Backbone as CSV, one residue per row, in Angstrom:
resi,resn,N_x,N_y,N_z,CA_x,CA_y,CA_z,C_x,C_y,C_z
1,MET,43.379,-45.640,51.999,42.767,-46.486,52.640,43.426,-47.416,53.507
2,GLY,43.363,-47.683,54.409,44.608,-47.988,55.013,43.550,-48.965,56.143
3,ILE,44.436,-49.657,56.886,43.474,-50.634,57.938,44.763,-50.169,59.161
4,THR,44.169,-50.168,60.453,44.489,-49.265,61.689,44.682,-50.594,62.713
5,LYS,46.067,-50.791,62.946,46.331,-51.686,64.321,46.353,-51.205,65.345
6,SER,45.432,-51.847,66.341,45.166,-50.674,67.466,46.401,-50.987,68.510
7,VAL,46.342,-49.954,69.414,47.437,-49.884,70.160,46.574,-49.129,71.072
8,HIS,45.959,-49.594,72.553,45.093,-48.720,73.186,45.248,-49.159,74.462
9,SER,44.507,-48.372,75.374,44.800,-48.471,76.725,43.128,-48.463,77.087
10,SER,43.085,-48.841,78.342,41.682,-49.231,78.462,41.035,-47.652,78.755
11,SER,42.064,-46.687,79.474,41.206,-45.325,79.464,41.030,-44.522,77.941
12,ASP,41.519,-45.017,76.982,41.340,-44.163,75.601,40.168,-45.223,74.898
13,GLN,40.453,-46.612,75.521,39.128,-47.017,74.996,37.536,-46.395,75.665
14,LEU,37.682,-46.633,77.122,36.518,-45.661,77.954,36.295,-44.454,77.020
15,LYS,37.138,-43.571,76.596,36.926,-42.026,75.942,36.447,-42.205,74.616
16,GLY,36.811,-43.629,73.873,36.302,-44.213,72.821,37.148,-43.773,71.354
17,ARG,38.420,-43.310,71.854,39.531,-43.128,71.456,40.737,-44.517,70.828
18,PHE,41.229,-44.484,69.488,42.133,-45.841,69.575,43.339,-45.167,69.053
19,LEU,44.198,-45.395,69.520,45.619,-45.238,68.786,46.023,-45.947,67.912
20,GLY,46.799,-45.966,67.522,47.612,-47.152,66.443,48.224,-46.734,65.344
21,VAL,48.433,-47.754,64.604,49.322,-47.376,63.391,48.652,-48.073,62.143
22,VAL,48.494,-47.281,60.991,47.652,-47.435,60.051,48.505,-48.161,59.075
23,TYR,48.020,-49.383,58.441,48.556,-50.185,57.749,48.265,-49.880,56.256
24,ASN,49.006,-49.197,55.415,48.782,-48.731,53.684,49.564,-49.507,53.001
25,TYR,49.135,-49.947,51.888,49.989,-50.513,50.663,49.845,-49.449,49.464
26,THR,51.366,-49.084,48.955,51.272,-48.078,48.176,52.475,-48.306,47.043
27,VAL,52.881,-47.726,46.193,53.924,-48.170,45.551,55.393,-48.407,46.001
28,HIS,55.442,-48.152,47.357,56.482,-48.562,48.000,56.064,-50.070,48.865
29,GLY,55.538,-50.582,48.696,54.730,-51.879,49.488,54.294,-51.323,50.503
30,VAL,54.234,-52.082,51.662,52.724,-51.948,52.590,54.053,-50.847,53.530
31,GLN,52.977,-49.555,54.221,53.385,-49.063,54.748,52.934,-49.327,56.259
32,ARG,53.842,-48.911,57.475,53.072,-48.922,58.484,53.146,-47.273,59.441
33,ASP,52.146,-46.630,59.272,52.297,-45.104,59.744,51.331,-45.055,61.150
34,GLU,52.259,-44.171,61.947,51.882,-43.887,62.870,51.292,-42.174,63.171
35,ALA,51.354,-41.552,62.075,51.101,-40.532,61.681,50.675,-40.059,60.711
36,GLY,49.855,-38.894,60.095,49.288,-38.555,58.528,47.881,-39.262,58.378
37,TRP,47.237,-39.697,58.812,46.038,-40.303,58.945,44.991,-39.574,59.719
38,GLU,45.327,-38.830,59.992,44.403,-38.088,61.138,43.123,-37.278,60.423
39,GLN,43.085,-37.067,59.143,42.106,-36.973,58.296,41.315,-38.267,57.901
40,SER,41.163,-39.206,58.113,40.707,-40.411,57.498,39.462,-40.778,57.886
41,VAL,38.472,-41.213,57.233,37.326,-41.582,57.695,37.805,-43.223,58.279
42,SER,37.315,-43.333,59.465,37.142,-44.567,60.319,35.881,-45.411,59.659
43,VAL,36.067,-46.499,59.572,35.062,-47.438,59.029,35.066,-48.793,60.092
44,PRO,34.668,-49.023,61.158,34.626,-49.925,62.088,34.080,-51.095,61.723
45,LEU,34.507,-52.284,61.862,34.728,-53.729,61.422,34.228,-54.442,62.355
46,LEU,34.839,-54.116,63.314,34.440,-54.917,64.891,32.786,-54.524,65.412
47,GLN,32.419,-55.453,65.897,30.779,-54.931,66.268,31.296,-54.889,67.997
48,PRO,30.561,-54.042,68.803,30.768,-53.766,70.137,30.655,-55.127,71.163
49,GLY,31.662,-55.611,71.903,31.497,-56.793,72.543,32.354,-57.591,71.774
50,MET,33.324,-57.025,70.947,34.183,-58.085,70.083,35.207,-57.990,70.150
51,PHE,35.101,-56.980,70.854,36.747,-55.956,71.067,38.045,-57.072,71.628
52,GLY,37.300,-58.301,72.018,38.509,-59.223,72.373,39.477,-59.806,71.083
53,LEU,38.354,-59.314,69.939,39.194,-60.013,68.526,40.389,-58.915,68.340
54,MET,40.324,-58.065,68.453,41.291,-56.948,67.966,43.002,-57.479,68.115
55,ASP,43.115,-58.180,69.151,44.875,-58.095,69.307,44.901,-59.485,67.984
56,GLN,43.720,-60.353,67.841,43.734,-61.453,66.749,43.929,-60.865,65.755
57,TRP,43.217,-60.029,65.173,43.105,-59.440,63.678,44.301,-58.989,63.714
58,ASP,44.917,-58.237,64.596,46.234,-57.681,64.602,47.336,-58.469,63.862
59,GLN,47.380,-59.802,64.541,48.460,-60.813,64.378,48.133,-60.909,62.936
60,TYR,46.973,-61.135,62.825,45.979,-61.683,61.131,47.094,-60.437,60.248
61,LEU,46.912,-59.442,60.665,47.167,-58.465,59.608,48.951,-58.413,59.204
62,GLU,49.554,-58.330,60.217,50.969,-58.665,60.398,51.430,-59.403,59.491
63,ASP,50.901,-60.694,59.714,51.004,-62.200,58.636,50.777,-61.969,57.503
64,PHE,49.692,-61.193,57.421,49.111,-60.878,55.734,50.168,-59.911,54.970
65,SER,50.121,-58.763,55.758,51.034,-57.686,55.096,52.577,-58.192,54.692
66,THR,52.923,-59.471,55.365,54.656,-59.717,55.142,54.334,-60.950,54.190
67,THR,53.105,-61.112,53.435,53.226,-61.769,51.904,53.641,-61.309,51.028
68,GLY,53.918,-62.313,50.069,54.569,-61.685,48.875,53.550,-61.022,47.428
69,ALA,52.173,-61.489,48.333,51.315,-60.360,47.187,51.680,-58.762,47.094
70,TRP,51.972,-58.256,48.670,51.972,-57.101,48.858,53.175,-56.198,48.474
71,LEU,54.127,-56.914,47.359,55.508,-56.351,47.290,55.622,-54.911,46.857
72,PRO,56.032,-54.259,46.391,56.321,-52.985,45.807,55.871,-53.331,44.227
73,HIS,56.808,-54.174,43.949,56.506,-54.228,42.256,55.330,-54.803,41.985
74,ARG,53.913,-55.227,42.857,53.319,-56.018,42.398,52.202,-55.071,42.286
75,TYR,51.993,-53.356,42.950,50.991,-52.835,43.469,50.884,-52.246,41.817
76,GLU,49.759,-51.882,41.482,49.118,-51.382,40.336,47.730,-50.590,40.673
77,GLU,48.063,-49.146,40.482,47.307,-48.125,40.705,45.538,-48.342,40.506
78,ASP,45.370,-49.198,39.373,44.033,-49.897,39.186,43.367,-51.157,39.781
79,HIS,44.274,-51.875,40.010,43.651,-52.952,40.413,44.376,-53.538,41.734
80,HIS,45.612,-53.637,41.768,46.187,-53.920,43.049,46.506,-53.165,43.620
81,ASN,45.929,-52.370,44.592,45.915,-51.292,45.049,45.964,-51.093,46.917
82,CYS,45.456,-49.968,47.424,45.514,-50.040,49.014,43.917,-50.605,49.260
83,TYR,42.904,-49.937,48.283,41.696,-50.539,48.545,41.394,-51.942,48.282
84,SER,42.460,-52.612,47.635,41.854,-54.113,47.532,43.269,-54.957,48.585
85,TYR,43.951,-54.107,48.918,44.733,-54.505,50.135,43.735,-55.062,51.439
86,ALA,43.211,-53.571,51.808,42.230,-53.652,52.664,41.311,-54.774,52.815
87,LEU,40.543,-54.690,51.566,39.338,-55.673,51.223,39.723,-57.133,51.012
88,ARG,41.202,-57.543,50.796,41.250,-58.940,50.825,41.845,-59.035,52.305
89,PHE,42.344,-58.156,53.076,42.711,-58.553,54.600,41.062,-59.122,55.044
90,ILE,40.358,-58.169,54.811,38.872,-57.926,55.637,38.177,-59.506,55.227
91,ASN,38.309,-60.113,53.638,37.709,-61.083,53.457,38.576,-62.133,54.222
92,CYS,39.684,-62.175,53.981,40.733,-63.125,54.603,40.462,-63.636,56.358
93,VAL,40.093,-62.174,57.297,39.788,-62.477,58.417,38.221,-63.494,58.394
94,LEU,37.316,-62.557,57.531,35.882,-63.126,57.581,36.148,-64.729,57.122
95,ALA,36.659,-65.080,56.159,36.903,-66.647,56.058,37.271,-67.296,57.000
96,THR,38.052,-66.539,58.007,38.952,-67.393,58.718,37.849,-67.623,60.049
97,GLU,37.079,-66.845,60.096,35.808,-66.858,61.227,34.511,-67.360,60.370
98,GLY,34.302,-67.743,59.232,33.638,-68.708,58.647,32.697,-67.905,58.610
99,GLU,32.667,-66.250,58.079,31.661,-65.584,57.639,31.986,-65.367,56.155
100,GLU,30.777,-64.986,55.510,30.681,-64.552,53.824,31.686,-63.700,53.588
101,ARG,32.449,-63.898,52.211,33.319,-62.654,51.924,32.575,-61.600,51.350
102,LEU,32.980,-60.308,51.257,32.391,-59.459,50.422,33.260,-58.866,49.502
103,ASP,32.450,-58.449,48.641,32.970,-58.274,47.238,33.387,-56.380,47.106
104,ARG,33.735,-55.760,46.247,34.242,-54.516,46.311,32.684,-53.536,46.445
105,ASP,31.857,-54.221,45.552,30.966,-53.163,45.795,30.033,-53.447,46.809
106,GLU,29.836,-54.796,47.426,29.325,-54.900,48.783,30.209,-53.667,49.842
107,PHE,31.058,-54.354,49.884,32.243,-53.415,50.641,32.090,-52.061,50.757
108,THR,32.007,-51.252,49.703,31.662,-50.038,49.835,30.257,-49.285,49.927
109,GLU,29.483,-50.303,49.598,27.925,-49.943,50.024,27.882,-49.913,51.453
110,LYS,28.137,-51.101,51.947,27.922,-51.781,53.278,28.303,-50.584,54.327
111,PHE,29.898,-50.378,54.336,30.876,-49.868,55.242,31.453,-48.509,54.544
112,VAL,32.161,-48.061,53.702,32.123,-47.018,53.317,31.380,-45.886,53.085
113,ILE,30.664,-46.193,52.062,29.704,-44.894,52.195,28.958,-44.542,53.005
114,PRO,28.276,-45.098,54.070,27.964,-44.767,55.584,28.568,-43.925,55.878
115,ARG,30.059,-43.957,55.865,30.545,-43.265,57.058,31.295,-42.167,55.875
116,THR,31.288,-42.315,54.876,31.494,-40.996,54.372,30.450,-40.045,53.924
117,ARG,29.069,-40.812,54.281,28.074,-39.766,53.892,27.921,-38.907,55.359
118,LYS,28.305,-39.783,56.394,28.502,-39.409,57.701,29.419,-37.749,57.791
119,ALA,30.592,-38.335,57.533,31.572,-37.099,57.382,31.108,-36.071,56.702
120,SER,30.546,-36.387,55.560,30.005,-35.260,54.663,29.191,-33.954,55.422
121,LYS,28.500,-34.949,56.215,27.401,-33.631,56.682,28.043,-33.360,58.167
122,TYR,28.993,-33.683,58.481,29.907,-33.303,59.928,30.081,-32.447,59.373
123,ILE,30.886,-32.626,58.211,32.063,-31.487,57.284,31.240,-29.842,57.063
124,THR,29.844,-30.612,56.434,29.157,-29.364,55.955,28.512,-28.530,57.230
125,LEU,28.354,-29.190,58.008,27.930,-28.729,59.736,28.890,-27.735,60.260
126,TYR,30.180,-28.550,60.168,30.990,-27.477,60.992,31.311,-26.227,59.921
127,ARG,31.500,-26.491,58.656,32.029,-25.133,57.862,30.544,-24.126,57.831
128,MET,29.571,-24.352,58.368,28.556,-23.384,58.361,28.728,-22.950,59.521
129,ILE,29.115,-23.581,60.812,28.957,-23.206,61.702,30.433,-22.065,62.365
130,GLU,31.374,-22.368,61.253,32.721,-21.419,61.214,32.026,-20.270,60.481
131,GLU,31.436,-20.674,59.418,31.470,-19.222,58.930,30.728,-18.225,59.299
132,HIS,29.240,-18.978,59.707,27.777,-18.247,60.102,27.988,-17.971,61.871
133,GLY,28.527,-19.041,62.414,28.196,-19.119,64.024,27.437,-20.114,64.358
134,PHE,26.294,-20.461,63.639,25.623,-21.527,63.771,24.832,-22.087,62.484
135,TYR,23.735,-23.044,62.487,23.741,-23.590,61.562,21.974,-24.112,61.965
136,VAL,21.128,-23.788,61.055,19.686,-23.876,60.723,19.175,-24.877,60.245
137,ILE,18.636,-25.824,60.984,18.013,-27.054,59.810,16.583,-26.895,59.740
138,ASP,16.067,-27.365,58.298,14.742,-27.263,58.103,13.824,-28.014,59.190
139,PRO,12.632,-27.933,59.382,11.588,-28.366,60.165,11.549,-29.816,59.468
140,PRO,11.334,-30.970,60.722,10.445,-32.015,60.103,9.566,-31.534,58.904
141,GLY,9.336,-32.525,57.860,8.356,-32.491,56.727,6.851,-32.549,57.416
142,PRO,5.614,-32.398,56.937,4.775,-32.360,57.888,4.185,-33.745,57.880
143,GLN,3.764,-34.111,59.060,2.945,-35.770,59.104,2.077,-36.522,58.357
144,THR,2.673,-37.301,57.667,1.696,-38.131,56.649,0.219,-38.972,57.655
145,GLY,0.209,-38.966,58.396,-0.831,-39.634,59.243,-1.532,-38.713,59.968
146,PRO,-2.497,-39.044,60.807,-2.929,-38.281,61.804,-2.100,-38.397,62.964
147,GLY,-2.225,-36.857,63.264,-1.192,-36.577,64.674,-1.802,-37.295,66.103
148,PRO,-1.087,-37.208,67.118,-1.109,-38.525,68.520,-2.322,-37.517,69.020
149,GLY,-3.425,-38.486,69.480,-4.615,-38.051,70.289,-5.647,-37.427,69.018
150,SER,-5.521,-37.540,67.839,-6.561,-37.560,66.883,-7.433,-38.392,66.011
151,GLY,-6.962,-39.379,66.971,-7.411,-41.171,66.446,-9.068,-40.863,66.997
152,SER,-10.427,-41.627,66.472,-11.296,-41.999,67.081,-11.180,-43.333,67.714
153,CYS,-12.073,-42.856,69.021,-12.440,-44.077,69.800,-13.337,-45.093,69.495
């Protein structure tokens, strides 16, 4: 899991693309990668209309990443890892903005699982089309209520 520091132009923003640097925490400390995360799933945290906060979040991320908490020798695979790095950063920003903090389960349930489910569906669809050249879906189930125009007056 990593956190993306956005570097974008207005044309990229209009096309829905954001280029950037992925901050991640490993046994080597905080890493800043410009490549290698192309297959990752993005979990957007800023709501539309709040993109003005991106530069502020980028500064928070840089400041947060240089604290002693994220030195290489502090890394623990099960407890002090990239997931905890990302979640703690998100909670620092939420606290700064007066919002409620998220625990690990809540963050996973609200943000990570929905995006991974969507990615899984896309991957399944892609593989089926790649293998067969098409994909057939089951029609929607029968309606449980009366159909349109079948009600009494």
